[in-house]
C-alpha positions as CSV (number, residue, x, y, z in Angstrom):
1,M,-15.2,-63.4,23.9
2,K,-12.3,-64.1,21.7
3,H,-14.2,-67.0,19.7
4,K,-17.2,-64.5,19.0
5,N,-14.6,-62.1,17.5
6,I,-13.0,-64.7,15.5
7,K,-16.5,-65.9,14.2
8,L,-17.4,-62.5,13.2
9,L,-13.9,-61.9,11.3
10,F,-14.2,-65.3,9.5
11,T,-17.8,-64.2,8.4
12,L,-16.4,-61.0,7.1
13,F,-13.8,-63.0,4.9
14,I,-16.3,-65.3,3.6
15,A,-18.5,-62.2,2.8
16,C,-15.4,-60.7,0.8
17,L,-15.0,-64.2,-1.2
18,T,-18.4,-63.7,-2.8
19,V,-17.0,-62.5,-6.2
20,A,-15.9,-64.3,-9.1
21,C,-12.8,-64.9,-11.1
22,N,-13.9,-62.9,-14.1
23,K,-13.5,-59.7,-12.2
24,Q,-17.4,-58.9,-11.9
25,L,-18.7,-58.2,-8.4
26,N,-22.1,-59.8,-8.9
27,V,-21.0,-63.4,-9.6
28,Y,-20.0,-65.8,-6.7
29,P,-17.1,-68.0,-6.1
30,T,-16.7,-71.7,-6.4
31,T,-15.6,-71.9,-2.5
32,S,-16.7,-70.7,0.8
33,E,-13.6,-71.6,2.7
34,V,-11.8,-69.0,4.7
35,D,-8.4,-70.7,5.1
36,G,-6.5,-73.4,4.2
37,N,-6.4,-74.8,0.4
38,V,-8.4,-71.7,-1.0
39,I,-6.2,-71.0,-3.8
40,V,-4.9,-73.8,-6.2
41,D,-4.5,-72.1,-9.5
42,T,-4.8,-68.7,-11.1
43,K,-8.6,-68.9,-11.5
44,S,-9.1,-69.5,-7.7
45,A,-6.5,-66.9,-7.0
46,S,-8.5,-64.6,-9.4
47,T,-11.7,-65.4,-7.2
48,V,-10.3,-64.7,-4.0
49,L,-8.6,-61.3,-5.0
50,N,-11.9,-60.3,-6.3
51,G,-13.2,-60.9,-2.8
52,V,-10.7,-58.2,-1.7
53,Y,-11.9,-56.0,-4.2
54,Y,-15.3,-56.6,-3.0
55,R,-14.2,-55.4,0.4
56,F,-12.5,-52.3,-1.1
57,A,-15.6,-51.3,-2.6
58,N,-17.5,-52.1,0.7
59,A,-20.0,-54.0,-1.3
60,G,-22.9,-55.7,0.5
61,V,-26.7,-55.4,0.7
62,D,-28.8,-52.3,1.1
63,N,-31.6,-52.0,3.6
64,N,-33.7,-54.1,1.1
65,S,-31.2,-56.8,0.9
66,I,-30.3,-55.7,-2.8
67,P,-26.6,-56.3,-3.4
68,S,-25.0,-52.6,-3.5
69,V,-21.7,-51.0,-3.2
70,L,-21.6,-49.0,-0.1
71,W,-18.5,-46.9,-0.6
72,T,-20.7,-43.8,-0.3
73,N,-21.2,-44.6,3.4
74,T,-17.5,-44.7,4.4
75,N,-15.8,-42.6,1.7
76,E,-18.2,-40.1,0.5
77,T,-20.7,-38.8,3.1
78,L,-19.2,-39.3,6.3
79,P,-15.8,-37.4,5.6
80,S,-17.8,-34.6,4.0
81,E,-19.8,-34.1,7.0
82,L,-16.7,-34.0,9.0
83,S,-15.3,-31.3,6.6
84,G,-18.4,-29.3,6.7
85,G,-19.4,-29.8,3.1
86,L,-22.7,-32.2,3.8
87,T,-25.3,-32.3,6.5
88,N,-27.6,-35.1,7.7
89,S,-31.1,-34.1,6.9
90,S,-32.3,-36.3,9.8
91,G,-29.5,-34.9,12.2
92,A,-29.0,-38.3,13.7
93,D,-25.4,-39.1,13.4
94,G,-23.7,-36.1,14.8
95,F,-20.7,-35.9,12.4
96,Y,-21.4,-32.6,10.9
97,N,-21.5,-30.9,14.3
98,F,-19.1,-33.1,16.0
99,T,-21.5,-34.5,18.7
100,F,-20.7,-38.1,18.0
101,T,-18.7,-40.5,20.6
102,A,-17.2,-43.7,20.9
103,L,-20.6,-45.2,21.6
104,S,-22.0,-43.8,18.3
105,T,-22.7,-46.3,15.6
106,G,-22.7,-45.9,11.9
107,G,-19.7,-44.1,11.0
108,V,-17.5,-44.5,13.9
109,T,-17.7,-48.1,13.7
110,G,-18.4,-48.3,10.1
111,I,-15.0,-47.1,8.8
112,W,-13.3,-49.4,11.6
113,S,-15.0,-52.6,10.3
114,Y,-14.5,-51.5,6.8
115,G,-10.7,-51.0,7.1
116,Y,-10.1,-54.2,9.1
117,A,-12.4,-56.3,6.7
118,L,-10.3,-55.0,3.8
119,V,-6.9,-55.7,5.5
120,N,-8.1,-59.2,6.7
121,A,-9.1,-60.1,3.4
122,A,-6.0,-59.0,1.7
123,N,-3.8,-60.9,4.2
124,G,-6.0,-64.0,3.7
125,F,-5.1,-63.8,0.0
126,L,-1.4,-63.2,0.5
127,K,-1.1,-66.1,2.9
128,N,-2.9,-68.6,0.6
129,V,-1.3,-67.5,-2.7
130,A,2.4,-67.5,-1.4
131,P,2.8,-71.5,-1.5
132,V,1.0,-71.8,-4.9
133,T,3.5,-72.8,-7.6
134,T,1.0,-73.3,-10.4
135,I,0.2,-69.5,-11.2
136,P,2.6,-67.7,-13.8
137,D,5.2,-65.8,-12.0
138,A,4.4,-62.5,-13.7
139,T,0.6,-63.1,-12.8
140,K,1.4,-64.0,-9.2
141,T,3.5,-60.9,-8.9
142,Q,0.8,-58.6,-10.0
143,M,-1.9,-60.3,-7.8
144,I,0.5,-59.8,-4.9
145,A,1.0,-56.1,-5.8
146,E,-2.7,-55.7,-6.0
147,A,-3.5,-57.3,-2.6
148,K,-0.7,-55.2,-0.9
149,F,-2.1,-52.0,-2.6
150,L,-5.6,-52.8,-1.1
151,R,-4.1,-53.8,2.5
152,A,-2.1,-50.3,2.3
153,F,-5.5,-48.7,1.4
154,G,-7.4,-50.2,4.3
155,N,-4.5,-49.4,6.8
156,E,-4.4,-45.7,5.5
157,E,-8.0,-45.4,6.1
158,L,-7.4,-46.8,9.6
159,L,-4.6,-44.4,10.4
160,L,-5.9,-41.2,9.0
161,Y,-9.4,-41.7,10.8
162,Y,-8.4,-43.2,13.9
163,G,-4.7,-42.7,14.7
164,Q,-2.8,-39.5,15.4
165,Y,-1.5,-39.4,11.9
166,Y,-0.1,-35.9,12.4
167,D,2.5,-37.0,15.1
168,V,4.9,-39.7,14.0
169,T,6.4,-40.2,17.6
170,S,2.6,-40.8,18.9
171,S,1.9,-44.1,20.4
172,Y,-1.8,-43.8,19.2
173,G,-1.4,-45.7,15.9
174,I,-3.4,-48.5,14.6
175,I,-3.7,-52.4,15.1
176,L,-1.2,-53.4,12.5
177,R,-2.4,-56.9,11.1
178,D,0.0,-58.7,8.7
179,E,-1.5,-62.1,9.2
180,F,-4.9,-63.6,8.6
181,V,-6.9,-63.5,11.9
182,D,-6.8,-66.6,14.3
183,A,-7.2,-67.3,18.0
184,N,-3.6,-66.4,18.7
185,N,-3.5,-62.8,17.0
186,I,-7.3,-61.6,17.5
187,N,-6.6,-59.1,20.2
188,L,-3.5,-57.0,19.6
189,P,-2.2,-53.7,21.1
190,R,-1.9,-50.5,18.8
191,S,1.2,-49.8,17.1
192,G,3.0,-46.5,17.1
193,V,2.1,-44.0,14.3
194,S,5.7,-44.4,12.8
195,A,5.5,-48.1,12.5
196,A,2.0,-47.6,10.8
197,Y,3.3,-45.5,8.4
198,T,6.4,-47.7,7.8
199,S,4.0,-50.6,7.1
200,I,1.8,-48.9,4.8
201,L,4.6,-47.4,2.6
202,A,6.2,-50.8,2.5
203,D,3.3,-52.2,0.9
204,L,2.9,-49.3,-1.6
205,D,6.5,-49.5,-2.6
206,A,5.8,-53.1,-3.5
207,A,2.6,-52.3,-5.1
208,I,4.4,-49.8,-7.3
209,A,6.9,-52.4,-8.4
210,G,4.4,-54.8,-9.2
211,L,1.3,-53.1,-10.5
212,P,0.7,-52.5,-14.5
213,A,0.5,-49.0,-16.1
214,L,-3.3,-50.0,-16.8
215,N,-5.1,-53.0,-15.4
216,T,-7.8,-55.0,-17.3
217,Q,-10.7,-52.6,-16.1
218,I,-10.4,-49.1,-14.5
219,Y,-11.9,-50.5,-11.3
220,Y,-8.8,-52.6,-10.6
221,A,-5.5,-51.2,-9.2
222,N,-2.7,-49.6,-11.4
223,V,0.5,-48.1,-10.7
224,S,-0.6,-44.5,-10.9
225,A,-3.2,-45.3,-8.0
226,A,-0.5,-46.7,-6.1
227,K,1.7,-43.6,-6.4
228,L,-1.2,-41.3,-5.8
229,L,-2.1,-43.2,-2.6
230,K,1.5,-43.1,-1.4
231,A,1.4,-39.2,-2.0
232,R,-1.7,-39.1,0.0
233,V,0.2,-40.9,2.9
234,L,3.3,-38.8,2.7
235,I,1.5,-35.5,2.6
236,N,-0.4,-36.4,5.8
237,R,2.6,-37.7,7.4
238,G,4.8,-34.4,6.8
239,S,8.0,-35.5,7.7
240,S,11.4,-34.3,6.3
241,G,11.7,-35.2,2.7
242,D,7.8,-36.3,2.4
243,Y,6.7,-33.1,0.5
244,A,9.5,-33.6,-2.1
245,Q,8.3,-37.2,-2.6
246,V,4.7,-36.0,-2.9
247,I,6.0,-33.5,-5.8
248,S,7.9,-36.2,-7.5
249,L,5.3,-39.0,-7.3
250,T,2.4,-36.6,-8.4
251,N,4.3,-35.1,-11.1
252,D,5.2,-38.7,-12.5
253,V,1.4,-39.7,-12.4
254,I,0.5,-36.3,-14.3
255,T,3.5,-36.6,-17.0
256,N,3.9,-40.4,-17.4
257,G,0.5,-41.9,-16.1
258,G,-1.4,-41.7,-19.4
259,F,-4.4,-39.9,-18.0
260,T,-5.6,-36.5,-18.8
261,L,-7.8,-34.0,-17.2
262,E,-11.5,-34.0,-18.3
263,A,-12.3,-30.8,-20.3
264,N,-15.3,-30.2,-18.1
265,L,-15.3,-31.5,-14.8
266,K,-19.1,-32.2,-14.7
267,D,-18.8,-34.5,-17.8
268,I,-17.0,-37.2,-15.5
269,F,-20.1,-37.6,-13.2
270,W,-22.9,-36.7,-15.5
271,T,-22.0,-38.3,-18.8
272,K,-18.8,-40.2,-19.0
273,G,-18.2,-42.1,-15.9
274,F,-15.5,-44.6,-16.1
275,T,-14.8,-43.9,-19.9
276,S,-13.3,-40.5,-18.8
277,K,-9.6,-40.6,-19.2
278,E,-9.3,-38.6,-15.7
279,V,-10.4,-41.5,-13.8
280,I,-7.5,-43.6,-12.3
281,L,-9.5,-45.9,-10.3
282,G,-13.3,-46.3,-10.1
283,I,-15.7,-48.3,-7.8
284,Q,-17.9,-50.5,-10.2
285,P,-21.4,-50.7,-8.9
286,Y,-23.9,-53.6,-9.3
287,S,-26.1,-53.4,-12.3
288,T,-29.2,-53.2,-10.3
289,E,-28.5,-51.3,-7.3
290,T,-30.2,-47.9,-6.4
291,Y,-28.7,-47.2,-3.1
292,K,-26.7,-44.0,-3.6
293,F,-29.6,-42.7,-6.0
294,R,-32.1,-43.3,-3.2
295,Q,-30.1,-41.8,-0.5
296,N,-29.2,-38.5,-2.3
297,Q,-32.4,-38.0,-4.2
298,Y,-35.3,-40.1,-2.9
299,Y,-34.4,-39.4,0.8
300,N,-32.4,-36.4,0.4
301,Q,-30.4,-37.7,3.3
302,Y,-27.0,-35.7,2.9
303,P,-27.8,-32.1,1.5
304,V,-24.9,-29.7,1.1
305,S,-24.4,-27.3,3.9
306,A,-24.7,-23.6,4.0
307,A,-21.0,-23.1,4.5
308,F,-20.4,-25.3,1.3
309,K,-23.0,-23.1,-0.7
310,T,-20.8,-20.0,0.3
311,L,-17.7,-21.8,-0.7
312,L,-19.2,-22.3,-4.2
313,A,-20.5,-18.9,-4.5
314,N,-19.6,-17.5,-8.0
315,D,-18.4,-20.8,-8.7
316,P,-20.1,-22.7,-12.0
317,R,-20.4,-25.9,-9.8
318,N,-23.2,-24.5,-7.9
319,Q,-25.4,-25.4,-10.8
320,W,-24.7,-29.0,-10.7
321,V,-23.0,-30.4,-7.6
322,Y,-26.1,-29.3,-5.7
323,Q,-29.4,-28.2,-6.7
324,P,-32.3,-26.5,-4.9
325,Y,-35.0,-28.7,-3.5
326,T,-37.9,-28.2,-1.1
327,L,-37.8,-30.8,1.7
328,R,-40.4,-30.5,4.5
329,G,-41.0,-26.8,3.7
330,T,-37.3,-25.9,3.6
331,V,-35.2,-25.2,0.5
332,I,-32.2,-27.4,1.0
333,G,-29.2,-28.2,-1.8
334,Q,-29.9,-31.7,-2.9
335,L,-26.7,-33.3,-3.7
336,T,-26.4,-33.9,-7.4
337,K,-22.9,-34.5,-8.1
338,Y,-23.8,-38.0,-9.5
339,Y,-27.3,-37.3,-10.7
340,S,-28.1,-35.5,-13.9
341,G,-31.8,-35.7,-13.8
342,S,-34.4,-33.3,-12.4
343,P,-34.0,-32.9,-8.4
344,S,-37.8,-33.0,-8.0
345,A,-39.0,-35.5,-10.6
346,I,-36.5,-38.0,-9.8
347,L,-35.7,-40.9,-12.2
348,Q,-32.4,-42.9,-11.7
349,T,-29.7,-41.8,-14.1
350,P,-27.0,-44.1,-15.5
351,L,-24.2,-42.8,-13.4
352,S,-25.8,-42.2,-10.3
353,E,-24.1,-45.2,-8.5
354,N,-20.5,-44.8,-9.8
355,C,-18.0,-44.1,-7.3
356,Y,-14.4,-42.8,-7.7
357,A,-11.5,-43.5,-5.4
358,F,-8.7,-41.7,-7.3
359,R,-9.0,-38.9,-10.3
360,L,-6.0,-37.3,-12.0
361,T,-7.3,-34.0,-10.4
362,E,-6.0,-35.1,-7.1
363,A,-2.3,-35.5,-8.4
364,Y,-2.5,-31.7,-9.6
365,L,-3.8,-30.3,-6.3
366,L,-1.6,-32.7,-3.9
367,E,1.5,-31.4,-6.0
368,A,0.3,-27.8,-6.0
369,E,-0.1,-28.2,-1.9
370,A,3.2,-29.9,-1.3
371,I,4.9,-27.0,-3.0
372,T,3.2,-24.6,-0.6
373,L,4.0,-26.8,2.4
374,S,7.9,-26.9,1.3
375,N,8.1,-23.2,0.4
376,G,8.5,-24.1,-3.3
377,D,7.9,-22.4,-6.5
378,L,4.5,-20.7,-5.8
379,A,4.2,-19.8,-9.6
380,Q,4.4,-23.6,-10.3
381,A,1.8,-24.3,-7.6
382,K,-0.4,-21.5,-9.0
383,T,-0.3,-23.0,-12.5
384,L,-1.5,-26.6,-11.0
385,L,-4.1,-24.9,-9.1
386,T,-5.7,-22.6,-11.8
387,T,-5.3,-25.6,-14.4
388,V,-7.6,-27.6,-12.3
389,M,-10.0,-24.7,-11.5
390,G,-10.2,-23.8,-15.3
391,H,-11.2,-27.5,-16.0
392,A,-14.2,-26.9,-13.4
393,G,-15.1,-24.0,-15.4
394,L,-13.8,-20.9,-13.4
395,T,-12.2,-18.2,-15.4
396,D,-11.5,-15.7,-12.5
397,F,-8.1,-16.2,-11.0
398,T,-7.8,-13.1,-9.0
399,A,-7.5,-14.6,-5.7
400,V,-4.8,-17.1,-6.7
401,N,-2.9,-14.5,-8.5
402,N,-3.1,-12.3,-5.6
403,A,-1.8,-14.9,-2.9
404,T,1.7,-13.8,-2.1
405,T,2.6,-16.3,0.6
406,A,2.8,-20.1,0.6
407,A,0.2,-20.0,3.6
408,A,-2.4,-18.1,1.7
409,L,-1.9,-20.2,-1.5
410,Q,-2.3,-23.4,0.7
411,V,-5.5,-22.3,1.9
412,L,-6.8,-21.8,-1.7
413,V,-5.5,-25.4,-2.7
414,V,-7.1,-26.7,0.2
415,Q,-10.6,-25.2,-0.4
416,E,-10.2,-26.4,-4.3
417,E,-9.7,-29.9,-2.9
418,M,-12.9,-29.4,-0.8
419,K,-14.9,-28.2,-3.7
420,N,-13.5,-30.8,-6.0
421,F,-14.0,-33.9,-4.0
422,V,-17.0,-33.2,-1.8
423,A,-19.0,-36.6,-1.6
424,E,-16.2,-38.5,-3.4
425,N,-13.2,-40.0,-1.6
426,G,-12.5,-38.5,1.9
427,A,-9.7,-36.0,0.1
428,D,-11.6,-33.0,1.2
429,W,-11.7,-34.1,5.0
430,F,-8.0,-34.9,4.8
431,A,-7.0,-31.7,3.1
432,L,-8.8,-29.5,5.6
433,R,-7.0,-31.1,8.4
434,R,-3.6,-30.1,6.9
435,L,-4.1,-26.6,7.4
436,P,-3.0,-24.6,10.7
437,F,-5.3,-25.5,13.4
438,A,-6.5,-21.8,13.8
439,T,-7.5,-21.9,10.1
440,I,-9.3,-25.2,10.5
441,K,-11.5,-23.9,13.2
442,T,-12.5,-20.8,10.9
443,M,-13.6,-23.3,8.3
444,Q,-15.2,-26.0,10.4
445,P,-16.2,-24.0,13.6
446,Y,-17.7,-27.3,15.4
447,I,-13.9,-28.4,15.7
448,T,-12.6,-26.9,19.0
449,T,-9.9,-29.3,19.9
450,V,-7.1,-31.1,17.9
451,N,-8.3,-34.4,19.4
452,Q,-11.5,-33.9,17.2
453,L,-9.4,-34.5,14.1
454,I,-9.5,-38.1,14.6
455,L,-12.5,-40.5,15.6
456,P,-12.6,-42.3,18.7
457,I,-12.0,-46.0,18.6
458,P,-15.5,-47.9,18.6
459,N,-16.6,-48.7,22.2
460,T,-17.1,-52.3,21.1
461,E,-13.5,-52.9,20.2
462,I,-12.4,-51.3,23.7
463,I,-14.6,-53.9,25.5
464,T,-13.6,-56.8,23.4
465,N,-10.0,-56.1,23.1
466,G,-8.4,-55.9,26.4
467,Q,-5.0,-54.6,24.7
468,I,-6.2,-51.6,23.0
469,I,-6.3,-48.0,24.4
470,Q,-8.9,-45.2,23.5
471,N,-7.8,-42.0,21.8
472,P,-7.5,-39.1,24.0
């Protein structure tokens, strides 16, 4: 059984190497080795590092074997089903109504495989780049920082989806891997939650120290992305001093990062894409792919829910984030956040495949939320929130002005996070879970117990790894 697992993980790492040194996702590398002398110079190091980015983008092939970025499967549709923003028109996956189990395929296994493929690819790069002396010091330092950022992202995904992230004393953490997988370390027990947070934050501190203000392209890591990811981690941990750090980190990104909010939020997704000065880290699609367009427009696989339509009542985003479409005799809200064309006479539009991992809006909202959670200056939090709302086209801030308690204002901030990041990067699901549990249940009524806030470990992992225990 061990050897079958090793073969699988080696195959995953081979897949993650299928990217070229010129930082394009659709050009292949010069070697298929998974370990050993993979990296010998700057060019080969760039090739292998691009393989790690390939895993970050969740790139692979669609059902027709066409190379495609599948970020949407792990970071757009699934979390927004869990948060109640999207439904599955075929009703097959059970995530919107929380009927999935450890035996479910798709999302339950998908994020687990995605996270560990990314972590293993980063570990392979870090192992093989370490002894190489022919790479200039500054270049090598930045590459290592990029790999640690990507490893931190993979572990953060795993912890926030599968670990009891909300309890630092819990033993239900994740399998922490800091070495490339071999026969001696394939099956490991879970760490505690505290150890997982410590490992992720150590990687992010190293990334922040070594990343540039801007990378060569917006789809490669920069220091603002690392700071924003650290803020995500800390606001979900919520230990003493964490909210103050979130406020400091996000304020630094807002003030010094060099990014600016888009005047009209819609323009990011419909006209500007990666040229928008709000985008901190994007996910570059293949030039020939049509996966997300076909999923959202041709198949109408993930329409917005009735609850999300209610959330966007009297909000100008209800004119473009979704649009009415008649599917099998029923009018649904077709997800058109990334699609600027007609919902009925469909024709792929230039930005329909773009994905976005980090935008400046998140810094504003995380800072506002951290202020409410730390009983800080509500006036400052309101300014941050209304600024974001204004850029989304809202002009009526009565509800915000009338929020007189931190708890009431946090609900409004979380609702804005759910509106702003639906079908984007998972921030809507993470934000909903930070509310008091009684409030969570009113906003996503299919959630009835705290244990439903995390996914079950895939049953295949439980069977093959005798050292791991299932979530409660």
